[in-house]
Structures are given as structure tokens and as C-alpha cells.
C-alpha positions as CSV (number, residue, x, y, z in Angstrom):
1,X,-3.1,-0.8,9.1
2,X,-1.2,-1.7,12.5
3,X,-0.8,-5.5,12.1
4,X,0.9,-4.0,8.6
5,X,3.7,-2.7,10.5
6,X,4.9,-4.9,12.6
7,X,6.5,-7.8,11.8
8,X,4.1,-10.9,11.5
9,X,5.2,-12.4,15.4
10,X,3.0,-9.9,16.5
11,X,-1.4,-10.3,16.5
12,X,-2.5,-6.6,15.3
13,X,-7.0,-6.2,16.4
14,X,-8.3,-3.4,15.4
15,X,-11.5,-1.3,16.0
16,X,-13.3,1.8,13.3
17,X,-15.7,3.1,15.5
18,X,-17.6,2.0,18.7
19,X,-18.4,-0.9,17.6
20,X,-17.6,-2.6,20.9
21,X,-18.2,0.1,23.2
22,X,-20.5,-2.8,24.9
23,X,-17.7,-5.3,25.6
24,X,-18.2,-6.3,28.8
25,X,-15.3,-5.5,31.3
26,X,-14.2,-6.8,34.2
27,X,-14.6,-5.5,37.9
28,X,-10.9,-4.8,38.4
29,X,-11.7,-2.6,35.1
30,X,-15.2,-1.1,35.7
31,X,-13.4,0.0,38.8
32,X,-11.8,2.9,37.1
33,X,-14.6,4.0,36.2
34,X,-16.5,6.0,38.4
35,X,-16.5,8.7,37.1
36,X,-15.4,8.4,33.8
37,X,-17.0,10.0,30.8
38,X,-19.2,8.4,27.9
39,X,-15.9,8.5,25.3
40,X,-13.2,7.5,28.1
41,X,-15.8,4.3,29.2
42,X,-15.8,3.3,25.1
43,X,-12.6,3.9,24.3
44,X,-11.6,2.1,27.0
45,X,-13.6,-1.2,26.8
46,X,-13.3,-1.2,22.8
47,X,-9.1,-0.7,23.3
48,X,-8.6,-4.2,25.3
49,X,-12.4,-5.6,23.6
50,X,-8.8,-5.5,20.6
51,X,-6.2,-6.9,22.9
52,X,-8.7,-9.4,24.4
53,X,-9.8,-10.4,21.0
54,X,-5.0,-10.8,20.4
55,X,-5.1,-13.4,23.4
56,X,-7.3,-15.1,22.4
57,X,-5.7,-15.2,19.1
58,X,-2.2,-16.2,20.7
59,X,-3.6,-19.1,23.0
60,X,-3.4,-16.9,25.9
61,X,-7.1,-16.4,28.3
62,X,-8.6,-13.4,28.1
63,X,-8.6,-11.7,31.4
64,X,-8.7,-7.7,32.9
65,X,-5.7,-5.3,31.7
66,X,-4.9,-2.7,34.3
67,X,-3.3,0.6,34.2
68,X,0.1,0.4,36.1
69,X,2.9,3.0,36.9
70,X,2.8,5.6,33.9
71,X,-0.3,4.5,33.0
72,X,1.1,1.4,30.7
73,X,-0.7,-1.4,30.3
74,X,-0.7,-4.5,32.3
75,X,0.5,-8.0,29.8
76,X,-0.2,-11.3,31.1
77,X,2.6,-13.2,32.3
78,X,4.4,-14.4,28.8
79,X,3.0,-11.9,26.2
80,X,4.0,-7.6,25.7
81,X,2.6,-5.8,24.2
82,X,0.8,-1.6,23.0
83,X,-2.4,-0.2,23.0
84,X,-4.0,3.1,21.3
85,X,-6.9,4.4,20.9
86,X,-8.0,8.5,19.4
87,X,-11.1,9.5,17.6
88,X,-13.4,6.9,16.1
89,X,-10.0,4.4,15.6
90,X,-8.8,1.6,19.1
91,X,-6.1,-0.6,18.4
92,X,-4.0,-3.1,20.4
93,X,-0.9,-5.2,19.4
94,X,0.7,-7.5,21.3
95,X,3.5,-10.1,20.8
96,X,5.0,-13.9,22.8
97,X,7.9,-11.9,25.0
98,X,9.8,-14.3,23.3
99,X,9.8,-13.2,20.3
100,X,10.1,-9.2,21.3
101,X,11.8,-7.3,24.0
102,X,9.1,-4.1,23.4
103,X,6.5,-2.7,20.7
104,X,5.4,0.5,20.4
105,X,1.9,1.7,18.7
106,X,-0.2,5.1,17.8
107,X,-2.6,5.8,16.0
108,X,-3.3,10.0,15.2
109,X,-6.7,11.5,13.5
110,X,-4.4,12.5,10.1
111,X,-5.0,16.2,10.2
112,X,-2.2,19.3,11.7
113,X,-1.6,19.7,15.6
114,X,-3.4,22.7,17.1
115,X,-1.7,25.6,17.0
116,X,2.3,26.1,19.6
117,X,2.6,21.7,20.1
118,X,5.1,21.0,17.4
119,X,7.2,23.9,19.0
120,X,6.8,21.7,22.2
121,X,7.1,18.0,21.1
122,X,10.1,18.5,18.3
123,X,13.6,19.5,18.1
124,X,15.0,22.1,15.6
125,X,16.7,19.6,12.9
126,X,12.9,18.1,13.2
127,X,11.1,20.7,12.5
128,X,13.5,22.0,9.9
129,X,13.0,18.3,8.1
130,X,9.5,18.2,8.1
131,X,9.6,21.6,6.6
132,X,11.2,19.6,3.1
133,X,9.5,17.0,4.1
134,X,6.0,18.7,3.6
135,X,7.8,20.4,0.2
136,X,7.8,16.7,-0.9
137,X,4.4,15.7,0.1
138,X,2.5,18.3,0.9
139,X,-1.3,15.6,1.3
140,X,1.4,14.2,4.7
141,X,0.6,16.1,7.8
142,X,4.2,16.0,9.1
143,X,3.8,17.0,12.6
144,X,1.2,14.9,13.6
145,X,3.3,12.2,12.1
146,X,6.0,13.5,14.3
147,X,3.5,13.7,17.2
148,X,2.8,10.0,16.3
149,X,6.1,8.4,16.0
150,X,7.2,10.0,19.4
151,X,4.6,8.2,21.4
152,X,5.0,4.8,19.7
153,X,9.3,5.9,21.1
154,X,7.7,6.6,24.3
155,X,5.4,2.5,24.7
156,X,8.4,1.1,23.3
157,X,10.6,3.3,25.4
158,X,8.8,2.2,28.9
159,X,8.5,-1.6,29.5
160,X,12.1,-1.4,28.5
161,X,13.5,1.7,31.2
162,X,10.7,1.4,34.0
163,X,11.3,5.8,32.9
164,X,10.6,8.9,31.7
165,X,11.3,9.7,28.1
166,X,10.7,13.6,27.0
167,X,10.0,14.3,23.6
168,X,13.2,16.1,23.2
169,X,14.5,13.4,24.2
170,X,14.6,11.7,20.9
171,X,15.0,12.8,17.0
172,X,12.6,11.4,15.2
173,X,14.0,11.7,11.3
174,X,10.9,10.2,9.5
175,X,10.8,9.1,5.5
176,X,8.5,9.4,2.6
177,X,8.7,5.8,2.2
178,X,7.2,4.9,5.5
179,X,10.0,4.9,7.4
180,X,11.7,6.7,10.3
181,X,14.5,6.8,13.1
182,X,14.5,7.6,16.2
183,X,17.7,8.2,18.2
184,X,17.9,8.4,21.5
185,X,19.6,12.0,23.3
186,X,19.7,9.7,26.1
187,X,21.2,6.2,27.4
188,X,19.0,3.7,25.7
189,X,17.6,0.4,27.6
190,X,19.5,-2.7,27.7
191,X,18.0,-5.4,25.6
192,X,20.5,-8.6,26.4
193,X,24.0,-7.6,26.0
194,X,23.5,-4.5,23.7
195,X,22.9,-0.5,24.9
196,X,19.4,0.6,21.9
197,X,21.5,3.8,20.9
198,X,17.9,4.0,18.2
199,X,13.8,2.5,17.5
200,X,13.7,2.1,14.2
201,X,9.6,2.9,13.4
202,X,7.1,2.4,10.0
203,X,4.2,4.9,9.1
204,X,1.2,4.8,7.2
205,X,-1.7,7.2,6.7
206,X,-5.1,6.5,5.4
207,X,-8.5,6.5,6.0
208,X,-8.1,9.6,7.4
209,X,-5.9,8.0,10.7
210,X,-1.6,8.2,10.8
211,X,-0.3,5.0,12.4
212,X,3.6,4.4,13.6
213,X,4.7,1.5,15.6
214,X,8.0,0.5,16.7
215,X,9.0,-3.6,17.3
216,X,12.2,-3.9,19.5
217,X,13.9,-6.7,18.7
218,X,15.5,-9.0,20.9
219,X,19.6,-8.9,19.3
């Protein structure tokens, strides 16, 4: 799912279920899991197995992936990427830093958000647009899709800024054709000589999942 949403320069690896739950971890990674419950340990191992397989495809020696500030994964020099996991699914997307400035991916179980969450994460204009989309495509849980898109926006934003981005600081317009645009409501990051005012992304739904992805070019 993920690789289909991203440019050809990106390597995406995904796992359904926990088929790589016994994948070995580096000692530095194991040290982070001393109090982790089984579910957390499985997801941690599987998503890192996906990421290391993506590294190998890019010709980079697999190595530990440790969380940095605000949990953002620390990638090997010369790479940028993003990871995601939800119940029964894990994925990683990596690319050479010379090919893209940043990446953000997210996957969610395709179901409605818990009560009260949409109001906490959406702007009034976004909620209005979701109602129109639901009338057009009732097969899509648009509230969950909006949440996923906001997660992808944050994951693409943070490596470029090192700053927090609130749910209310990006206005996302989803379309029924599988694309979305996130207008930044705060000053955007500089990429080269330009300041970004928005992120463009893509989405898909299938196999009980919703996935979103953003690729930020250098120019």
C-alpha cells in the first residue's frame, strides 16, 4: 500500500500481521523495551525489520534505529524516511536524502474514530468538507482518513523543523480521487531557497486499512 503512494525513488517495505515479530534487535534497541508490553515489543521489532529491509534495498548496511526528539526515528546518514504501525500492519519508507527533503507515512485501521476525537483534531472547515465527502463516498471513513493525513503531515514536518505541529495548525482538504493538500497555518519550513506553504499527499484504502503518504521534494 505505502510504496504505491510514493515516488519511485522511495523504497517501501510493509508487513501484515506480525510475521517478523522475532526479528533480532540491536542491544541499543532492546534497552528501550525493558518495560514494554508484548504488543509494543512486536510492533517495535516488526517495523524496524521493515526499515532494515528497506535500507538493504538502498545498499545501506542495516543498523539500529533509535528514537530521537519526540520519538522521531534516527536514520543513517544520507537517508530520510518514515515508519508507521497499527493493529496487524507495519511499514517503513526510506529514500536517499538527495532525492527527497522529507517523508511522512501513516496507516490506520479503516474504521470510525472514537467518539470525540474528530472534534479534537479537526478545524470547522475540515469537518464541513468531511460531511460532503461522506455523502459522495460513504464507503470511506473520512474522519479516520483525516486523522491519518494529519499524522503524515506531522511526520513530514518535524524532520524539516524540529518543532511541534498541532492538529489545528494544518488545514487538510481531502479529495475522493486519492489525493490531499495540507495548507500550513503557521510559517512553513524552508526547503532550499523556498518556504513551504503546503504539503501534497496521497491516500488509499484497502485490506481493512487506510494509508496516507507525503513526499516533500527539494524543489
